[in-house]
C-alpha positions in Angstrom: -20.5 16.2 7.7 -22.0 12.7 7.1 -20.1 9.6 8.1 -21.2 6.7 5.9 -21.6 3.2 7.4 -22.6 -0.1 5.9 -24.0 -3.0 7.9 -25.1 -6.4 6.7 -28.5 -7.7 7.9 -30.9 -10.5 7.0 -34.4 -10.2 5.7 -37.3 -11.0 7.9 -37.5 -14.3 6.0 -34.4 -16.3 6.9 -34.4 -18.0 3.5 -33.9 -14.6 1.7 -30.4 -13.5 0.9 -28.3 -11.2 3.0 -28.7 -7.5 2.3 -26.5 -4.4 2.9 -27.8 -1.2 4.5 -26.1 2.1 3.8 -26.7 4.5 6.7 -24.9 7.6 8.1 -24.1 9.4 11.3 -24.1 13.2 11.5 -23.3 15.7 14.2 -26.9 17.1 13.8 -29.8 15.4 15.4 -31.9 13.9 12.6 -35.6 14.3 12.3 -37.9 11.3 12.5 -38.7 9.9 9.1 -41.2 7.4 7.8 -40.2 4.2 6.1 -40.9 0.5 5.8 -40.8 -1.1 9.2 -38.9 -4.4 9.6 -37.7 -6.2 12.7 -36.6 -2.8 14.0 -39.9 -2.1 15.8 -38.4 -2.7 19.2 -35.4 -0.4 18.7 -35.3 3.3 19.6 -34.5 5.9 16.9 -30.8 6.6 16.6 -30.5 10.3 17.6 -27.8 11.2 15.2 -28.7 9.1 12.1 -29.1 10.9 8.8 -31.9 10.3 6.5 -31.5 7.9 3.5 -32.3 10.6 1.1 -29.5 12.9 2.4 -27.0 10.0 1.9 -27.9 9.7 -1.8 -27.9 13.5 -2.2 -24.3 13.5 -0.9 -23.2 10.7 -3.2 -24.5 12.6 -6.2 -21.9 15.2 -5.6 -19.1 12.8 -6.5 -17.6 13.3 -9.9 -18.2 10.5 -12.4 -20.1 8.4 -9.8 -23.4 6.9 -11.2 -26.7 7.5 -9.6 -27.7 4.3 -7.8 -30.8 5.7 -6.1 -33.1 3.4 -8.1 -31.3 0.3 -6.9 -31.8 1.0 -3.2 -34.9 0.6 -1.1 -35.4 2.9 1.9 -36.0 0.9 5.1 -35.7 1.3 8.8 -33.4 -1.3 10.2 -32.2 -2.2 13.7 -28.5 -2.2 14.6 -26.7 -3.3 17.7 -24.3 -0.5 18.6 -22.0 0.3 21.5 -24.0 2.6 23.7 -24.4 4.2 27.1 -27.7 3.8 28.9 -28.9 7.1 27.2 -27.5 7.2 23.7 -25.3 5.4 21.2 -21.6 6.2 21.2 -20.4 8.2 18.2 -17.9 6.9 15.7 -14.3 7.9 16.7 -14.0 9.8 13.4 -16.8 12.3 14.3 -15.8 15.3 16.4 -19.0 15.2 18.5 -18.2 15.8 22.2 -20.2 13.8 24.8 -18.8 14.5 28.3 -20.7 11.6 29.8 -19.2 9.0 27.6 -16.0 8.5 29.7 -17.9 7.8 32.9 -21.0 5.9 31.8 -20.9 2.1 31.3 -21.2 0.9 27.7 -23.2 -2.0 26.3 -24.6 -3.2 23.0 -28.1 -1.7 22.4 -30.5 -1.7 19.5 -31.1 1.5 17.6 -33.2 2.2 14.6 -31.8 4.0 11.5 -33.1 4.8 8.1 -30.9 3.1 5.5 -30.6 2.6 1.7 -30.9 -1.1 1.5 -29.3 -3.0 -1.4 -30.2 -6.5 -2.5 -27.2 -8.7 -3.5 -27.1 -7.8 -7.2 -27.6 -4.1 -6.5 -25.0 -4.2 -3.7 -22.5 -5.6 -6.3 -23.1 -2.7 -8.7 -23.0 0.0 -6.0 -20.2 -1.1 -3.7 -17.9 -2.3 -6.6 -18.1 1.2 -8.1 -17.6 3.0 -4.7 -14.1 4.5 -4.5 -11.9 3.3 -1.7 -10.9 6.8 -0.7 -13.3 9.8 -1.1 -12.3 13.5 -0.8 -15.6 15.3 -0.1 -16.5 18.2 2.1 -19.9 16.7 2.8 -19.2 13.1 3.8 -16.6 10.4 4.6 -16.5 6.7 4.3 -16.1 4.5 7.4 -14.0 1.4 7.7 -17.1 -0.8 7.4 -18.3 0.9 4.2 -14.8 0.4 2.7 -14.8 -3.2 3.9 -18.0 -4.1 2.0 -16.7 -2.2 -1.0 -13.6 -4.5 -1.0 -15.8 -7.6 -0.5 -18.0 -6.6 -3.5 -14.8 -6.1 -5.7 -13.6 -9.5 -4.6 -17.0 -11.0 -5.7 -16.7 -9.2 -9.0 -13.2 -10.7 -9.5 -14.5 -14.2 -8.8 -17.3 -13.7 -11.3 -14.9 -12.3 -13.9 -12.6 -15.3 -13.5 -15.5 -17.7 -13.4 -14.6 -18.9 -9.9 -18.0 -20.4 -9.1 -19.6 -23.8 -9.4 -23.2 -25.1 -9.8 -24.5 -27.3 -7.0 -27.7 -29.0 -5.9 -28.4 -28.2 -2.2 -30.8 -30.1 -0.1 -33.1 -28.5 2.6 -35.2 -31.3 4.1 -37.2 -32.9 1.3 -36.5 -30.0 -1.1 -33.7 -29.7 -3.6 -32.5 -26.3 -4.9 -30.1 -25.5 -7.7 -27.5 -23.1 -6.5 -24.3 -21.3 -7.6 -21.5 -21.2 -5.0 -18.1 -19.5 -5.0 -15.0 -21.7 -5.6 -11.8 -21.1 -3.6 -9.6 -23.7 -5.2 -7.0 -21.1 -6.0 -4.5 -20.6 -3.1 -4.5 -16.8 -3.7 -8.3 -16.6 -3.4 -8.2 -18.6 -0.2 -5.6 -16.2 1.2 -7.7 -13.1 0.2 -10.8 -14.7 1.7 -9.0 -15.4 5.0 -7.7 -11.8 5.1 -11.1 -10.3 4.5 -12.5 -12.5 7.3 -9.9 -11.1 9.8 -10.4 -7.5 8.6 -14.2 -7.4 9.1 -15.1 -4.5 11.5 -17.6 -5.4 14.2 -20.0 -2.7 13.0 -20.1 -4.3 9.5 -22.3 -7.0 11.0 -24.2 -4.8 13.5 -27.5 -5.7 11.8 -27.1 -9.5 12.1 -29.3 -10.9 14.9 -28.2 -14.4 16.1 -31.2 -16.7 16.6 -31.5 -20.4 17.0 -32.9 -20.6 13.4 -30.1 -18.6 11.8 -27.3 -19.7 14.1 -24.2 -17.8 15.1 -23.1 -15.5 12.2 -19.3 -15.3 12.6 -17.3 -13.1 10.2 -16.4 -16.1 8.1 -20.0 -17.3 7.8 -21.3 -13.8 7.1 -18.7 -13.1 4.3 -19.2 -16.5 2.7 -23.0 -15.9 2.7 -22.5 -12.4 1.1 -20.2 -13.8 -1.6 -22.6 -16.8 -2.2 -25.7 -14.5 -2.4 -24.0 -12.1 -4.8 -22.6 -14.8 -7.1 -26.0 -16.6 -7.0 -27.9 -13.5 -8.0 -25.4 -12.3 -10.6 -25.0 -15.6 -12.5 -28.7 -16.1 -12.6 -29.3 -12.6 -13.9 -26.5 -12.6 -16.4 -26.8 -16.3 -17.4 -30.6 -16.1 -18.1 -29.9 -14.1 -21.3 -27.0 -16.4 -22.4 -28.5 -19.9 -22.0 -32.1 -21.0 -22.2 -33.2 -24.5 -21.6 -36.3 -25.1 -23.8 -37.1 -28.6 -22.7 -36.7 -29.9 -19.2 -37.6 -33.6 -19.2 -35.0 -35.3 -17.1 -33.4 -34.3 -13.8 -30.3 -32.9 -15.4 -32.1 -30.5 -17.7 -34.5 -29.5 -14.8 -31.4 -28.7 -12.7 -29.9 -26.7 -15.5 -33.2 -24.8 -16.0 -33.4 -24.1 -12.3 -29.9 -22.7 -12.3 -30.9 -20.0 -14.7 -34.4 -19.2 -13.6 -36.0 -17.2 -10.8 -37.3 -20.5 -9.1 -34.3 -22.5 -7.9 -36.5 -25.5 -6.9 -35.8 -28.8 -8.8 -38.9 -31.0 -9.0 -38.1 -34.7 -9.6 -38.3 -38.0 -8.0 -36.4 -38.1 -4.6 -34.3 -41.1 -5.8 -33.3 -39.4 -9.0 -32.4 -36.2 -7.1 -30.3 -38.0 -4.5 -28.5 -40.0 -7.2 -27.8 -36.8 -9.3 -26.6 -34.9 -6.2 -24.2 -37.7 -5.5 -22.9 -37.5 -9.1 -22.4 -33.7 -8.7 -20.5 -34.2 -5.4 -18.2 -36.7 -7.2 -17.6 -34.3 -10.0 -16.8 -31.4 -7.6 -14.5 -33.7 -5.7 -12.6 -34.4 -8.9 -12.2 -30.6 -9.4 -10.7 -30.4 -5.9 -8.0 -32.9 -6.6 -6.1 -32.0 -3.5 -8.7 -33.4 -1.1 -8.1 -31.6 2.3 -6.1 -28.9 0.4 -3.0 -29.4 2.7 -1.0 -30.0 -0.4 -1.4 -30.0 -4.1 0.3 -31.4 -7.3 2.7 -29.0 -8.9 4.1 -29.1 -12.4 7.6 -27.6 -13.3 8.6 -27.0 -16.9 12.4 -27.4 -17.5 13.9 -26.2 -20.9 16.5 -28.3 -22.8 20.2 -27.9 -22.1 21.6 -24.8 -23.7 22.9 -25.4 -27.2 26.1 -23.9 -28.5 24.9 -22.5 -31.8 22.6 -19.5 -31.2 20.6 -20.0 -34.3 20.0 -23.7 -34.0 16.5 -24.9 -33.4 15.8 -24.9 -29.7 13.8 -28.0 -29.7 14.3 -31.5 -30.9 11.6 -34.1 -30.4 10.4 -34.2 -26.8 13.4 -32.2 -25.4 11.4 -30.2 -22.9 10.6 -31.9 -19.5 7.5 -31.4 -17.4 8.3 -32.8 -13.9 5.7 -33.7 -11.2 5.9 -32.7 -7.6 3.8 -32.4 -4.4 3.7 -28.9 -2.9 2.3 -28.0 0.6 -0.2 -25.1 0.3 1.2 -23.4 3.3 4.8 -23.5 2.1 5.1 -23.2 -1.7 8.9 -23.2 -1.5 8.9 -27.0 -0.6 8.7 -29.4 -3.5 8.5 -33.2 -3.1 9.7 -35.0 -6.3 7.4 -37.7 -7.7 10.3 -40.1 -7.4 10.1 -39.7 -3.6 6.4 -40.3 -3.7 6.6 -43.6 -5.6 9.5 -44.7 -3.4 7.3 -44.6 -0.3 5.6 -47.9 0.5 3.1 -46.8 3.2 0.1 -44.6 3.0 1.9 -41.7 4.7 4.8 -39.9 3.0 7.3 -38.2 5.3 9.5 -35.5 3.8 11.3 -32.7 5.6 9.3 -33.3 8.8 6.1 -33.0 6.8 3.4 -35.7 6.4 1.5 -36.3 3.1 -1.5 -38.7 3.5 -2.3 -41.0 0.6 0.3 -39.3 -1.6 0.4 -41.9 -4.3 -3.3 -42.1 -4.8 -3.8 -38.4 -4.9 -0.8 -37.9 -7.3 -2.2 -40.5 -9.7 -5.8 -39.1 -9.5 -4.5 -35.5 -10.0 -2.4 -36.6 -13.1 -5.5 -38.3 -14.5 -7.6 -35.1 -14.1 -4.7 -32.9 -15.4 -4.4 -35.1 -18.5 -7.9 -34.0 -19.5 -6.8 -30.4 -19.4 -3.4 -31.0 -21.1 -3.5 -34.2 -23.3 0.3 -34.7 -23.6 0.3 -35.9 -20.0 -1.4 -39.1 -21.1 1.9 -40.4 -22.3 3.3 -40.2 -18.8 0.3 -42.1 -17.4 1.3 -45.2 -19.4 4.2 -45.6 -17.1 3.9 -47.5 -13.8 5.3 -44.7 -11.7 5.2 -41.5 -13.7 7.6 -38.8 -12.7 7.8 -36.4 -15.7 6.4 -35.9 -19.2 8.7 -35.3 -22.2 7.3 -32.5 -24.5 8.1 -31.2 -27.9 8.8 -27.5 -28.4 5.2 -27.1 -29.7 3.8 -28.8 -26.7 5.9 -26.8 -24.3 4.7 -23.6 -26.0 1.1 -24.9 -25.7 1.7 -25.5 -22.0 3.1 -22.0 -21.4 0.5 -20.2 -23.4 -2.7 -22.1 -22.5 -2.4 -25.1 -20.1 -0.4 -23.4 -17.4 -3.1 -21.0 -16.6 -5.8 -23.6 -16.9 -4.1 -26.0 -14.6 -3.3 -23.2 -12.1 -7.0 -22.1 -11.9 -8.0 -25.7 -11.4 -6.0 -26.0 -8.2 -2.6 -27.2 -9.4 0.7 -25.5 -8.8 2.7 -24.4 -11.9 6.3 -23.4 -12.1 7.5 -22.0 -15.5 11.0 -20.7 -16.4 11.8 -17.2 -15.1 12.4 -15.9 -18.6 8.8 -16.5 -19.5 7.6 -14.5 -16.6 9.9 -11.6 -17.3 8.0 -10.8 -20.5 11.1 -10.3 -22.5 10.0 -13.0 -24.9 8.8 -11.9 -28.3 9.8 -9.4 -30.9 10.1 -5.7 -30.1 11.6 -2.5 -31.5 14.8 -0.8 -30.4 15.3 2.8 -31.4 18.4 5.0 -31.5 17.7 8.7 -31.1 20.0 11.4 -32.4 19.7 15.1 -33.0 18.9 16.6 -36.4 20.8 19.5 -38.0 18.0 21.8 -37.0 17.9 20.6 -33.4 21.7 20.7 -33.1 21.6 24.3 -34.1 18.9 25.0 -31.6 21.0 23.5 -28.8 23.9 25.7 -29.7 21.7 28.8 -29.5 19.9 27.6 -26.3 16.5 27.6 -28.0 15.6 23.9 -27.6 11.9 23.0 -27.0 9.9 19.8 -26.8 8.8 20.4 -30.4 12.4 20.1 -31.7 12.9 17.3 -34.2 15.1 14.3 -33.5 16.1 11.4 -35.7 14.9 7.8 -34.9 16.8 4.8 -36.3 14.8 1.6 -35.6 15.9 -1.9 -35.1 14.1 -5.2 -34.4 15.0 -6.8 -31.1 14.3 -10.3 -29.8 14.5 -10.9 -26.0 16.2 -7.5 -25.6 18.9 -8.4 -28.2 19.2 -6.2 -31.4 19.1 -8.3 -34.5 20.4 -7.7 -38.0 18.0 -8.5 -40.8 20.0 -11.7 -41.7 19.9 -12.9 -38.1 16.2 -12.4 -37.9 15.4 -14.1 -41.2 17.4 -17.2 -40.1 15.5 -17.4 -36.8 12.2 -17.0 -38.7 13.1 -19.9 -41.0 13.1 -22.2 -38.0 9.3 -21.9 -37.7 9.5 -22.7 -34.0 7.5 -20.9 -31.3 10.3 -21.0 -28.8 13.9 -20.2 -30.0 17.1 -19.7 -28.2 19.3 -16.7 -29.0 22.5 -15.8 -27.3 21.9 -18.0 -24.3 18.3 -17.1 -23.6 14.9 -18.6 -24.6 12.4 -16.3 -26.3 8.9 -16.5 -27.8 8.6 -16.0 -31.5 5.0 -15.6 -32.8 4.0 -15.9 -36.5 2.1 -12.6 -36.4 5.1 -10.8 -35.0 7.3 -12.3 -37.7 5.0 -10.9 -40.3 4.9 -7.5 -38.6 8.7 -7.4 -38.5 9.0 -8.2 -42.2 6.8 -5.3 -43.0 8.7 -3.0 -40.6 12.0 -3.5 -42.3 10.7 -1.4 -45.2 10.8 1.7 -43.1 13.8 1.8 -40.7 14.1 5.5 -39.8 12.0 8.6 -39.4 11.8 12.0 -37.6 9.7 12.8 -34.6 9.6 15.4 -31.9 11.7 15.4 -28.7 8.4 15.2 -26.8 7.6 11.8 -28.2 11.1 10.6 -27.7 11.0 11.7 -24.1 7.7 10.0 -23.3 9.0 6.7 -24.7 12.3 7.1 -22.8 10.6 7.8 -19.5 8.5 4.6 -19.6 5.3 5.5 -21.4 3.8 2.5 -23.3 4.4 2.6 -27.0 4.0 0.4 -30.0 4.7 0.7 -33.7 3.2 -1.4 -36.5 2.0 -3.9 -33.9 5.4 -4.4 -32.3 6.1 -3.2 -28.7 9.0 -0.7 -28.2 11.4 -2.4 -25.9 14.3 0.1 -25.6 15.2 3.7 -26.5 19.0 4.5 -26.8 20.0 8.1 -27.2 23.2 9.6 -28.7 25.0 12.9 -28.5 23.3 15.8 -26.8 20.0 13.8 -26.7 21.7 11.3 -24.4 23.2 14.0 -22.2 19.8 15.7 -22.0 17.8 12.5 -21.1 20.4 11.3 -18.6 20.5 14.5 -16.7 16.7 14.8 -16.8 16.1 11.3 -15.4 18.8 11.6 -12.7 18.3 15.1 -11.3 20.3 14.1 -8.2 23.6 14.2 -10.2 22.9 17.7 -11.6 26.0 20.0 -11.5 25.5 22.9 -9.1 25.9 26.4 -10.3 27.6 29.1 -8.3 25.4 31.6 -6.5 24.7 34.7 -8.7 27.1 37.5 -7.7 24.3 40.0 -7.6 22.3 38.0 -5.1 22.2 39.8 -1.8 22.3 36.9 0.6 23.4 33.3 0.9 21.5 30.3 -0.6 21.3 27.2 1.5 22.6 24.0 -0.2 19.1 22.7 -1.1 18.2 26.1 -2.4 21.3 26.2 -4.5 20.3 22.9 -5.9 16.8 24.2 -6.7 18.2 27.2 -8.4 20.6 25.0 -10.5 17.7 22.7 -11.4 15.6 25.6 -12.6 18.5 26.9 -14.7 19.0 23.4 -16.2 15.3 23.2 -17.2 15.5 26.7 -18.7 18.6 25.7 -20.7 16.7 22.9 -22.4 13.5 24.9 -22.9 11.5 22.7 -20.5 8.7 24.0 -18.2 9.5 23.3 -14.5 7.4 23.0 -11.3 9.2 23.9 -8.1 7.0 22.2 -5.5 9.0 22.8 -2.3 7.2 22.7 1.0 6.0 26.1 2.3 8.8 27.9 4.1 11.7 26.4 2.1 12.3 29.5 0.0 10.7 29.1 -3.4 10.7 32.9 -3.8 14.5 33.4 -3.4 15.3 30.4 -5.6 13.2 32.1 -8.3 14.9 35.4 -7.7 18.3 33.8 -8.0 17.2 32.4 -11.4 16.2 35.9 -12.6 19.7 37.1 -11.7 21.2 34.3 -13.7 19.0 35.0 -16.8 20.5 34.7 -20.2 18.0 37.0 -22.0 17.2 40.7 -22.0 13.5 40.1 -22.2 11.4 40.7 -19.1 9.8 38.1 -16.9 6.1 38.0 -16.0 5.2 36.9 -12.5 1.6 36.0 -11.7 0.7 35.6 -8.1 -2.3 36.1 -5.7 -3.1 39.7 -5.0 -2.3 39.1 -1.3 1.4 38.4 -2.0 2.1 41.0 -4.6 3.6 43.3 -2.0 5.6 40.4 -0.5 7.2 39.7 -3.9 8.1 43.3 -4.3 9.7 43.5 -0.9 11.6 40.2 -1.4 13.0 41.4 -4.7 14.1 44.7 -3.2 15.8 42.8 -0.4 17.7 40.0 -2.3 18.0 41.6 -5.8 17.8 45.4 -5.4 19.4 45.8 -8.9 16.4 44.1 -10.6 14.1 46.6 -12.3 10.7 45.7 -11.0 7.2 46.8 -12.2 4.0 46.1 -10.4 1.2 45.8 -13.0 -1.9 46.2 -10.7 -4.6 48.6 -9.7 -6.5 51.2 -11.7 -3.4 53.3 -12.6 -1.7 50.4 -14.5 -0.6 51.0 -18.1 -2.4 49.5 -21.1 -1.7 48.7 -24.7 1.5 50.2 -26.2 2.3 52.1 -23.1 2.4 48.8 -21.1 4.5 47.1 -23.8 7.0 49.9 -23.7 7.0 50.1 -19.9 7.4 46.3 -19.5 10.3 46.1 -21.9 12.2 48.6 -19.8 12.0 46.3 -16.7 13.4 43.0 -15.7 10.4 41.7 -13.7 6.7 42.5 -14.1 4.5 41.4 -11.1 0.8 41.0 -11.7 -2.1 39.0 -10.2 -4.4 36.2 -11.2 -7.3 38.5 -11.3 -5.7 40.4 -14.2 -4.7 37.4 -16.2 -8.1 37.1 -17.8 -8.9 40.8 -17.9 -5.5 41.9 -19.4 -4.8 38.8 -21.5 -4.5 40.7 -24.8 -2.2 43.3 -23.2 0.0 40.7 -21.5 0.3 38.6 -24.8 1.8 41.5 -26.7 5.1 41.3 -24.8 7.8 38.8 -25.6 8.4 37.3 -22.2 11.6 35.4 -21.2 9.6 33.7 -18.4 6.0 33.4 -17.3 6.1 32.4 -13.6 3.0 31.3 -11.7 3.3 31.6 -8.0 0.7 29.5 -6.0 0.1 27.6 -9.2 -2.8 25.7 -7.7 -4.8 28.7 -8.8 -4.9 27.1 -12.3 -5.8 23.6 -11.1 -9.2 23.8 -12.8 -8.3 23.1 -16.5 -11.6 24.4 -17.8 -11.6 27.7 -16.0 -11.2 30.8 -18.1 -8.4 32.1 -15.9 -6.4 28.8 -16.5 -6.9 29.0 -20.2 -5.8 32.6 -20.3 -2.6 31.8 -18.4 -1.8 29.2 -21.0 -2.1 31.6 -23.9 0.5 34.1 -22.7 3.6 33.4 -24.9 7.0 32.8 -23.2 10.3 31.2 -23.9 10.2 29.4 -20.6 7.4 28.6 -18.1 7.7 28.0 -14.3 5.2 27.0 -11.7 5.7 27.5 -8.0 3.4 25.6 -5.6 3.6 23.6 -2.4 0.6 21.5 -3.5 0.8 20.3 -7.1 -2.1 17.9 -6.4 -4.7 18.9 -3.8 -7.7 16.7 -4.6 -7.6 15.2 -8.1 -5.0 14.2 -10.7 -6.7 16.5 -13.2 -5.0 19.4 -11.3 -1.6 17.9 -12.1 -2.5 17.7 -15.8 -3.6 21.4 -15.8 -0.3 22.5 -14.3 1.8 20.3 -16.7 -0.3 21.5 -19.7 0.7 25.1 -18.8 4.4 24.1 -18.4 4.8 21.8 -21.4 1.7 21.8 -23.6 0.7 18.4 -25.0 3.3 16.5 -23.0 0.7 14.4 -21.0 -1.7 14.2 -24.0 -5.2 15.5 -24.1 -7.3 15.9 -21.0 -9.5 13.0 -22.1 -6.6 10.6 -22.7 -5.0 11.6 -19.4 -8.3 10.9 -17.6 -8.7 7.5 -19.3 -5.0 6.4 -19.0 -4.1 7.8 -15.6 -6.8 9.6 -13.5 -9.5 6.9 -13.6 -7.2 3.8 -13.1 -5.4 5.5 -10.2 -8.2 7.3 -8.4 -10.8 4.6 -8.8 -8.8 1.3 -8.8 -5.4 2.3 -7.3 -3.7 1.0 -10.4 -0.1 0.6 -9.4 1.2 0.3 -13.0 -0.5 3.4 -14.1 0.7 5.3 -11.0 4.3 4.2 -11.8 4.0 5.3 -15.4 2.6 8.7 -14.4 5.4 9.1 -11.8 8.1 8.3 -14.4 6.6 10.9 -16.8 6.2 13.9 -14.4 9.0 13.3 -11.9 11.7 15.0 -14.1 9.6 18.2 -14.4 8.7 18.5 -10.7 11.2 19.2 -7.9 9.5 18.3 -4.6 11.2 18.7 -1.2 9.6 18.6 2.2 10.8 20.1 5.5 11.2 16.5 6.9 13.5 15.4 4.1 16.9 14.4 5.7 18.8 16.3 3.0 16.7 19.5 3.6 16.4 19.5 7.4 20.2 19.4 8.0 20.4 22.7 6.0 17.7 24.5 8.0 18.7 26.6 11.0 18.1 25.4 14.5 14.7 25.8 16.0 14.4 28.8 18.3 11.9 28.9 21.1 11.1 32.1 22.9 8.6 32.7 25.7 6.7 36.0 25.3 4.7 36.9 28.4 1.5 39.0 27.8 0.8 40.9 31.0 -2.8 41.8 31.8 -3.8 45.3 32.5 -5.4 46.2 35.9 -8.9 46.3 34.4 -8.3 42.9 32.5 -7.0 41.2 35.7 -10.1 42.5 37.7 -12.5 41.1 35.0 -10.6 37.7 34.9 -10.8 37.3 38.7 -14.5 38.1 38.8 -15.3 35.4 36.1 -13.2 32.8 38.0 -14.8 33.6 41.3 -18.3 33.5 39.9 -17.8 30.3 38.0 -16.1 28.5 41.0 -19.1 29.4 43.1 -21.5 27.8 40.5 -19.3 24.7 40.3 -19.5 24.2 44.1 -23.3 24.3 43.9 -23.7 21.9 40.9 -23.3 18.2 40.3 -22.7 15.7 37.5 -22.9 16.8 33.9 -23.8 20.4 34.8 -20.6 20.7 36.8 -18.5 19.4 33.9 -20.3 21.7 31.5 -19.4 24.7 33.6 -15.7 23.7 33.7 -15.7 23.3 29.9 -17.5 26.7 29.4 -15.0 28.5 31.6 -12.1 27.0 29.6 -13.7 28.1 26.4 
């Protein structure tokens, strides 16, 4: 097992950027390797450091992880690690035992390791792609490796949102063009502060503090890493985007240096000093809040509600954009501009807070904001501006464009809640009812996800269904913001055109599968319009309501033929399985081991509504257990074990299986006897320990899917062991096509969740699969109260006379050796005797 670490360390030249070294500990002593020697000459070799090549070999075993071997350079680096006088201490995550660690004093000592060293741009590519959690039998990630992965992702976000600025830095008599990160956004400041606090000590184990470099605190180190990464990335990416062909004055020379390999700017010292002063003034204008203790905040207030729902929501300048001061450490406090102008001194006192130079900063901020949102210029004509009156078109422009631009420039922005709720705009509302064919299937108990249902579509605005006449009257207003039934909504021209075309086709038929995915929260759109609501009627409504809310499912009585008593949670599980069978839906009973999945399945077999047999597939090791459980709890069930060399084949098997209620077979025979098993019309196909089909491309899994059955059930305590692809494989067996193709599932769910911890994708997937999986743990309060009390019994194992004699001889001999030994040898004898 390798335990991967990442430590930051400088190059031998202090002017070079910071680099990251990926190294690893292992429980095996590593052989000495050759590599480029750096300032690690004085450090002793780390006795448990893995080679750089073995680290890259381990990373290549990760699925869908690119090979970054060419980006890294193998070097030997020195690290300061907690150590005893003899050896470095192991990481707590490694199970390597060192008996001397508890007694020996610890100190920071230098050790040499072989590492894969990444320059800033290479570090951005590698660590941004590194997953936060890795399930691998060969290696694990340490906290410091995960930390630098988070730092790289933060740098990538800053680059993507263009949160960086060009500067002209001075080092003695030299001037250098540089790119630096910008933390004007309060959220970026907070994330930076949290990353500084979270830095593990080993993350900077390679940083040596010298008078030339100074003290590298976590804040300085993280800022240097972000600066180096942004500097390298912008230069590399911007070189292809912009080329300065003629550098004659100081400005163009500076611009050329920003996008070239040589950052030096050659010009007259006076010109460089004057240009640097201009840059500082420009950057100061960007940071309108000065010391960042407070900022200017804009709040948009809609007009007073009108009585007529279809009247234009905006007359000339009937929206109001008010001005406030807002402390950056307490965003709930707003100081109105009226209060600012009423203060006569330089210091404004408001709710026990002080605001220095409030009037000057407010006026300067409004001047800068007017360059981003020109309608503010009208307010600046006033002597003491407190608000700006806006037309509906200007208010819409503020919401759509200026609000984000102002917020990213360091201003606070407060918009009406209805805008943030995303209910604005046109959408589609559907009413789902059963067709004649599906109604007949429900009556016969033959419903499936392929059953047809009728969709009746309506256009909705802000969640309100509209008639065609109502919609046409709203569209005639030609306003981007309209008020309907007491709420403001957004109305875009392209949505109006899409809605006009949609009215030509108001209803259609689709499958219950599609209706179910839309009802359970999967994203959907039709003709360019989002689907906002699905309303069901009749049996479709009953079905979807019970499916979404399994807690309110009606409990069935225990089958009379069941020889035993089901516990309450088991009775609920049996009732849920019966409900899923009634509607023709595949079900996964994922109770924890020991909660009785077997007897819940047996109860369902006794409650069957078909004379067709049930096929049970299980591991070979539990075939006998299933046979004994059925004989114990359902002795009247006719059971056939299809296993071994004497098993029937072809027509004999079909005839024999039809004469039994339950046929038990094993996974080993699913592929071998696929054609034989497929000849029988099964009432159920049940997979016990369903994780055996977790590999969707395995032939055994594909064969299990091909066996025809009216209803399918999976029993497993671990529906997901390692990857989400296992969940797709089980669901594809239960309800084919429900989660889409394997590729679409990987793109829409597996990658966003496993790589980027996408909460929205995780919630969508949970909404889709939760109705089909019943998962209970032994620790659940509703389950543990139904379990019997824990019984503890002491069982004494007496030694025979010969065993006691041998035991006494070992103790006597070892105790004599312990008396004659000292130190580590004595402790080792004690451990050996215990083992």
